[in-house]
N, C-alpha and C positions, 0 to 999 in steps of 0.2 A: 203619447197623445200630445204632450206639450211641444215636442220637437217637430211633429208632423203636421200640427194644426196651430194656427195663431192662438196665443195664450188668451187674448181677450175674448175669444170664442169659447175656449175650453173652460175658463175660470167660472163663469156664472153657472155652468151646468152642474158640476158636482156640488157646489154650494147650495144651489136651489134644491137638488134632489135630497141632499143630506138634511137641509133645513126642513123640508116637507116630511121626510121620514121621522126626524126627531120630533117635530110638532105633533104628528099623528100619534106617535108612540106615547109621548108625554100626555097628550089629551086622553088617550085610552087609560093610562095609569091614573090620571086625575079623575076620570069617570068612575073607575073602580073605587077610588077613595071617597068620592062624593056620594056614591050610593051606600057607602058604609059597610061593604062586605067584609066580614071577618073570618070567613071559612078558610081552611088551610089551602085548598087548591087555588083559590084566588090570589092569596099571598104568594104562593109558589110561582103562579103564572106571572104575577107582577115582577117578582125578582128575576125570573128568567127573561122576560121581555126587557127589563132594564139592562141586563148584561148584553143582550142582542143589540140594543140601541147603542151602547158604549162601543161595541165592536164595529158597528156600521159607521159611527161617527169617526172612529179611528181610521177606517178606510177612506172616508171623505177627506180627512185631514191629510192623509198620505197622498191623495190625488192632488190636493191643492198646493202642497209644499213645493214640488218642482216648478209649479207655475209661478208662484210669487217670487221665489228666489231666482228662477231662470230668466224672468222677464226684466229684472233690475239691470243687468248689463246691457240690455237692448235699449234702454232709455237713459242710462247714465254713463258718464266717463268712468274709467277704472279708478281714478283718484277719488271719485264720489262714492264708490261701493262701501268703504268702511262706515261712512256716516249713514248710508241707507240701511246697512245691516244693523247698526247700532239702534236706529229707530225701530226696526222690526223686532230685535231682541227685547228692547225695553218695553215696547208695546205688548209683546207676548206675555211677559211676566206681569205687567200691569193688568192685562185682561184676566190672567189667572187669579190675581189677587182680588180684583173687583168682582169677578164672577163668584169666587168663593164667599166673599162677604155678602154680596147681594143674594146669592142663593140661600145662604144660611138665614138671613133676615126674612126672606120671602117664605121659607119653609116654616119658620117659627111664628109667623104672624097669623092673623085670622084669615079664613078663606084661602089657605095656602094653595089648595089645588087650583082654584080660579086664578090666583096671582101668578103661579108658575106657568100655567097654560097660556095666559095672556102675554107674559114676558117672552116665552119661547116663540109665540106667533109673531110678535113685534120684531124679534131678532131674525126670524126667518126672512121676513120682508126686507129688513135692513141689509142682511147679508147679500141677498140677491141684487138689491138696488145698488149697493156699493161695488159689487163685482162688475156690474154693467158699466161702471165709470172707468174701468181699467183701459188705458190707451191701447190701441191696436198695434200689433206687430205682424211681420210676415212669418211664414212657416220656415223654421231653420232647416228641416230635412223632410220635405214633402213626399219623397219617394220611399220613406221607410216602411217596412212591413211590421205591423203590430202583431205580436203573438197573443193568442187567446189563452195560453197557459201561463198563469201568474207565477207558478213556481219556476218554470223554465226561464221566463223573462227576468225574474228577480235574480236568479243565479247568474244569468248572462250579464246583468247590470253590475253585479259585484265582481264577476270575473274580469269584465272589461276595465273596471276601475283599478283592479290590481295590476293590470298590464302597464299602467302609467304611474310610475313610482311616486312622483311628488303629489299627484292627486290622491292616491291611496293613503299616503302618509298624512296629507292634509285632512282627509276624511276621518282617519283614526284620531287625529288630534282634536278635531271638532267634536267627535263623539265622546271623547274623554270628558269634555265639559258637561255633557248631559248626564254621564254616569255619576260624576261628582255631585251634580245638582240633585239627581233623584235620590241618592243616598243621603245627602244632607237634609233635604226636605222631608224624607221619610223618617229620619231620626228626630226631627224637630218636635212633633207632638209627644213622642215618648220622653224626650228630655224635659220638655215643659211640664209634663204630668208627673214623672217619677223623680226627676232630680230637682226641679224647681218647685213642684207642687202648685203650678199655676192653673188659672182658669182658661177656658177656651179663648177668652179675649187676649190672653198672653200669647197663645199660638198665633192669633191674628196679628198681634204686634210683631212677632217674629217674621211672619210672612211679609208684612209691610216693610220691615227693615231689610229683608233679603231683596225685595223688589226694588227698593230705592237704591240699594247697593249695585244691583245689576245695571240699572239705568245710568248711574253715575260712572261706573266702570266702562260702560259702552260709550258714553259721551267722551270720556277721556281718551279712549282708544280711537274714536273718530277724529278728535282734535289732533292726536299725535300721528294720524295717517292721512293728512290732508292731501299729500302728493302721491298716495298709494298705500296699500296695506303695509303697515310697519311690523315686520316679523319680530323685531326686538321685543315687542310686548308679549309675545307668546311664552317664551321662557320666563320673563318677568312675572307674568300671571301665574305660571305653574309654581314658581318659587314662593310667591305670596300665598297661594292656596295651600301649599305644603306646610308652611310655617303657621298659618292661621289654623289649619286643621289640627296640628299638634297642640296649639294653645287651647283650642276648643276642647280637646280631650283632657287637658290639664284642668281647665276651669270647670267642666262638667263633672269631673271626678271629685271636685272639692265642694260641690253644692249639696246641700241637705234640705229636703222639704220640711216646712214648718207644720205645726199642728193645724193651722187654718190655710184655706186656699189663698194663693198669692195673686193679687190683681196687677194689671199693667203698671199702675202707679207705684206699687210696692217694688216691682222689678226695677223700674227706673230710679227708685230712691236708694237702691243698694249697690254697692261696689261690684259684687258678683253679677248682679243682673245687668248692670251697665256694660261690664266687660263681655258678658255673653252676647248682648245685642251688638256691641262693637265688633266682635269677632264674626258674627253672622253678616254684618254689613261689609266688613273687609273681605270675607270669603266670596261674597257675591260680586263685589267690585272687581276683585282679582279675576273672577270668572268672566266678567265683561271684557277686561283687558285681554284675556286668553282667547275667547271665541271670536270676537269681531274681526281682527286682522287675519286669523287663521281661515275663517270661512270666506272672507273677502278674497283672499289669495286663491282659494279653490275656484271661486267664481271667475276670477281673472284668468286663471290658467286653463279652464275648461274650453275645449274647442266649441266654436259657436254652434255647429250643427249637432252637438251632443250635450250641450250645457244642461238642459232639463234632465237628461238621463244621468248625468254626473251628480246633480243635486239629489235625484231620486236614490241613487246608489249610496250617497252619503247619508240620506235619511234612513236607509236600511241599516247601515252601520250604527246610526244613532239609536234606532229601536233595539238593535241587538245588544248593544252595550247597556242601555237602560234596563232591558229585561234581565241581562246577566247581573247587573248591579242589584236590582230588586230581589231576584232569587237568591243571590249570594248573601244579601243582608238578612233575608228571612232565614236562611240556613244557619248562619253564624249566630243569630239571635236565638234560634231554637237550640243551638248547642251551648248556650249560656254565655256567649260573648256579650259584654256590656257596651253601652253606648260610648263611654270614654275610650274603650279599647278599639272600637270601630273608627273613631275619629283619629286615634293614633295611627292605625293602619292606613287610613285614607291620607294622612299627612305624609307618611313614608312613601306611599304609592305616588303621590304628586311630585315628590322630590325625585323619584325614579323617572317619572315622565319628563321632568325638567332636563335630566341628563340625556334622555333619548331625543328630546327636541333639539337640544344644542348640537348633538351629534349629526342629526339628519338635516337640520336647517341652519347649521352653523354659518355657512357662507352668506346666505341671504340675511341672516340676523346681524352678522358683523357689518355688512354693507349698510344696513339700516341704522345700526348703532353709531356708525362713523359720523353720520350727519344728523343725528337725532336731536331735535329740540321740540318741546311740547308745542303742538300746533303746527310745526314745520318739519315733520319727519321726512327724511330723505327717502325717496322711492328707489328701491333697489332695482337693478336692471332685470334680475331674474323674476322678481315679483311683477314688474310692469310688463314683462313679455307676455302677451296674451297667448300663451301656450304655443309658441312658434314651433316647438318640437312635436306638438300634437297636431298632426295634419288632419284636415277634415276627412271623416271616414266615408268610405264608399257605401253603397246600398247594402244593408245587412238586416237580418232578422233581429229584432230587439224585443 
């Protein structure tokens, strides 16, 4: 849809529909709560409806992803893509943090049902209004035929991505960031509760630390990629993520919860707590260094008439690796593997990814490193080439 229709037309539609569906569902759940029903079938219905809402919201997010990332190269020069992606990545994690905190406060306050319903209504209107502000673009592939079979079209997206080696590798590298992120953030509440003995506020402190780290790492990556995506940062980010993950395993294994719950102040007043937060910050910052130039390179390499579909295929890989990471984490935890052991394994895996990145992107990385200065990274010829080898595709079913 994004390649065959101008993005400014597509974007407001899924946001609006998703916001309306979300608003209606939350209002229904709030109505149940307000009426005070406590019978089993009502609770079961509310839980079922909540899962359906989450699934629909995921579909809407998947529709919007190729639009927002696919439209950036239409309005920006390739040298500006890293900074734009840095803003998107930083804003995404900030929104996650702000939503988590605000949602928790709203749910814990008086008249929670009314507050949550009103909040969702406001965001529904804001989402639609801001989507209408997206600048217009032309259709990249107006003659494309859209398949009504999502399974077939998804398989076709991934298959087409695999046919183009550097786009496929770039997609896998970008997806690794999301796998590391989902595993680390999934472990955070467990570590805070079991190893630190912290309160929910300590979990929020950890999320805040992680978010600020992502933002800083993304900003550094943008500054180092002013003349184009600086692929040197990708193996550097993988190296730092590997070393920090190993250190996280070490520090978490040495922590012992006290008799009383630990507050954020207590955490920041202890050497172990400071080291834990510093490691979370460094892991997130390294992730920003890793993802920003990698994904910007994928955007730069993607053929213009297939850019949104390339982004969609990368999103499929992201979801696949995040799901695999979540299921794998659940499986090893059920088998008795501890959080420190998971961090050790994650560190080793990141170092293996470092070796793989150097092998597959060695030429581009060395070219970038040869002229690398913070804020004045040299743009490699291969990165700056807007996929000259990827000729515009002819009309095909997608």
